C-alpha positions in Angstrom: 1.4 46.7 2.1 -2.0 45.9 0.3 -1.9 42.4 -1.5 -4.0 42.2 -4.8 -5.3 38.9 -6.5 -6.4 38.7 -9.9 -9.9 38.5 -10.5 -12.0 36.4 -12.9 -12.9 39.6 -14.9 -8.8 40.9 -15.4 -8.9 42.9 -12.3 -7.3 42.6 -8.9 -9.3 42.7 -5.7 -7.9 44.0 -2.9 -6.7 41.4 0.0 -8.8 40.7 3.0 -7.0 40.0 5.9 -8.8 35.9 5.6 -7.0 36.1 2.1 -3.9 36.9 4.0 -4.1 34.9 5.9 -5.3 31.8 3.7 -1.8 32.9 1.6 0.0 32.6 4.5 -1.1 29.4 5.9 -0.6 28.0 2.8 3.0 28.8 2.0 3.7 28.0 5.4 2.1 24.5 4.6 4.0 24.0 1.3 7.2 24.7 3.2 7.0 22.4 5.9 6.1 19.5 3.6 9.3 20.6 1.9 11.6 20.9 4.7 9.9 17.5 5.9 10.2 15.7 3.1 14.2 16.1 2.8 14.8 14.7 6.1 12.4 11.8 5.7 14.7 8.4 6.1 13.7 5.0 4.3 13.8 1.8 6.0 17.2 0.1 5.5 16.3 -3.2 3.2 17.9 -6.5 2.5 21.2 -5.1 0.3 19.7 -4.7 -3.1 23.0 -5.9 -4.8 22.4 -9.6 -4.1 19.3 -9.9 -7.1 22.2 -9.5 -9.7 24.9 -11.8 -8.3 26.0 -15.3 -9.4 24.7 -17.8 -7.2 27.9 -19.6 -5.9 27.9 -23.6 -4.4 30.0 -25.6 -2.8 29.1 -29.6 -1.9 30.5 -32.8 -1.4 28.3 -34.0 -4.6 26.0 -32.5 -7.1 23.1 -34.4 -9.1 21.1 -32.5 -12.7 17.5 -33.4 -12.7 16.6 -32.3 -16.2 13.0 -33.1 -15.7 12.9 -30.8 -13.4 15.3 -28.8 -14.3 17.1 -28.6 -10.6 20.9 -28.7 -9.4 20.7 -30.7 -6.1 23.4 -30.6 -3.8 24.3 -32.4 -1.2 27.3 -32.5 1.8 28.1 -29.9 3.8 26.4 -27.4 1.0 27.3 -23.9 1.5 25.7 -21.1 -1.1 26.6 -17.7 -1.6 24.7 -14.9 -3.3 26.4 -11.9 -3.0 25.5 -11.0 1.2 23.3 -14.3 1.0 24.5 -17.0 2.6 23.0 -20.6 2.9 24.6 -23.7 4.7 22.1 -27.0 4.7 22.7 -31.0 4.7 21.2 -30.5 1.2 20.4 -27.3 -0.9 18.2 -27.5 -4.0 18.2 -24.9 -7.0 15.7 -23.4 -9.6 15.7 -20.8 -11.9 12.9 -19.3 -14.0 12.7 -17.8 -17.7 13.5 -14.9 -16.3 17.1 -15.8 -14.3 15.5 -15.9 -11.2 16.9 -18.5 -8.9 15.3 -20.1 -6.2 17.1 -22.5 -3.7 15.9 -24.8 -0.8 18.1 -25.6 2.2 17.1 -28.8 4.4 18.9 -30.5 7.1 18.2 -33.7 8.9 18.9 -35.1 12.7 20.1 -32.1 14.4 21.9 -29.9 12.2 19.8 -27.0 10.7 20.2 -25.0 8.5 21.1 -21.2 8.4 20.7 -18.2 6.5 22.0 -15.0 6.4 21.8 -11.5 4.3 22.9 -7.9 5.1 20.3 -5.5 5.6 20.8 -2.1 2.4 22.9 0.6 4.1 23.4 0.0 7.3 26.2 -2.7 9.1 23.4 -4.7 10.3 22.3 -8.6 9.3 19.4 -11.0 9.3 20.2 -14.4 10.0 18.4 -17.5 11.5 18.2 -21.3 11.7 15.5 -24.0 10.7 15.2 -27.6 9.2 14.1 -26.3 6.0 15.1 -22.6 4.3 13.7 -21.7 1.2 14.7 -18.0 -0.5 12.9 -16.8 -3.5 15.2 -14.8 -5.4 13.0 -12.5 -7.3 10.8 -11.7 -4.7 13.5 -11.7 -2.2 11.5 -13.6 0.3 13.0 -15.8 2.8 10.8 -18.6 5.1 12.1 -20.1 7.7 10.5 -23.8 8.9 10.4 -25.7 12.0 12.3 -24.7 14.9 12.8 -21.7 13.0 14.6 -18.5 15.4 15.5 -15.4 13.0 18.0 -12.7 15.4 18.8 -9.0 13.8 22.8 -8.5 13.8 24.4 -5.5 14.4 27.2 -6.1 12.8 27.8 -9.6 12.4 27.6 -11.0 16.3 25.9 -8.3 18.2 21.7 -10.0 18.5 19.9 -7.1 18.3 16.4 -8.8 18.0 15.3 -12.8 17.8 12.0 -14.7 17.1 11.7 -18.3 17.8 8.7 -19.1 15.9 7.5 -23.0 13.8 7.2 -20.8 10.8 9.4 -17.5 10.9 9.2 -15.3 7.3 11.1 -12.5 6.1 10.2 -9.7 3.3 13.8 -8.4 2.2 12.2 -5.7 0.1 9.7 -4.4 3.0 11.8 -5.5 5.8 9.1 -7.1 7.3 8.7 -10.4 9.5 5.7 -12.6 10.2 6.3 -15.3 12.7 3.7 -18.7 14.0 3.7 -21.1 16.7 4.0 -24.8 16.7 4.4 -28.2 18.1 7.5 -28.0 16.9 8.4 -25.0 19.6 6.8 -27.0 22.5 8.9 -27.2 25.6 9.6 -26.2 29.0 8.3 -23.3 29.6 6.6 -23.1 26.4 3.8 -25.6 26.8 1.5 -24.4 23.8 4.4 -23.8 21.6 4.3 -20.0 21.1 6.0 -17.5 19.4 8.8 -16.1 21.6 11.0 -12.5 21.0 13.6 -10.6 22.5 13.4 -7.3 21.0 16.2 -4.0 21.6 14.9 -0.8 22.2 16.0 1.0 18.6 17.7 3.5 20.7 20.4 1.6 21.5 21.9 -2.0 21.9 20.0 -4.9 23.3 18.6 -4.7 26.7 16.0 -5.8 29.2 12.6 -4.8 28.5 10.4 -3.0 31.3 8.1 -5.5 32.8 8.8 -9.1 33.8 11.2 -11.5 30.9 9.3 -14.1 28.9 10.6 -17.4 29.8 12.6 -18.8 27.1 13.3 -23.2 26.7 17.3 -23.9 26.9 17.7 -25.3 23.4 21.2 -27.2 22.0 21.3 -26.3 18.6 21.1 -21.5 18.9 23.4 -22.0 21.9 26.7 -20.0 21.5 27.2 -17.0 18.7 25.4 -17.5 15.2 27.2 -19.2 12.7 29.8 -17.3 9.7 
């Protein structure tokens, strides 16, 4: 059947083979884009509901700095906000005029502060340890500083990925990591204090990567299962 297309003067022009091919190609491209859009899978981010949950804290002691509008908790501190957990020797909490909360956990000696948060829509968690942990509730951004290690867990115990660095940041909104080297990472097998990582194939569980494995230095502070 011959197709006709409207002309600027109000008449109709007979469709040529080239025009019919162009029209079919455009229709096919539109259909393909519609199908592709229906199957796009967005990345899983940190639990979205955490931002609106109340911050609950248990500690041995608490003080309030009215000048700096800061709550200070010390002694076996456990802070929870939705799926977020922060454990540290000391936690300082502030809140901005918009109501967003910010927490800084620090630990001393051989102790390390601890952080965990569920990823949105999947049975996975991000957890980690460091001397200092800063959580920005407005931007859902966590920074782990000094002797830092971050893990991606399947469920609450099975380690999928693990990253060691002097400073590690985790952007919960974008599901994005950064890690930097530092002197606190220096040890046997890592004299330069370089970033080290174990990344499991995304198609399965944790497994050795192809090629020679990286040499990881042992540490008494991260042996065994992650804290709960």
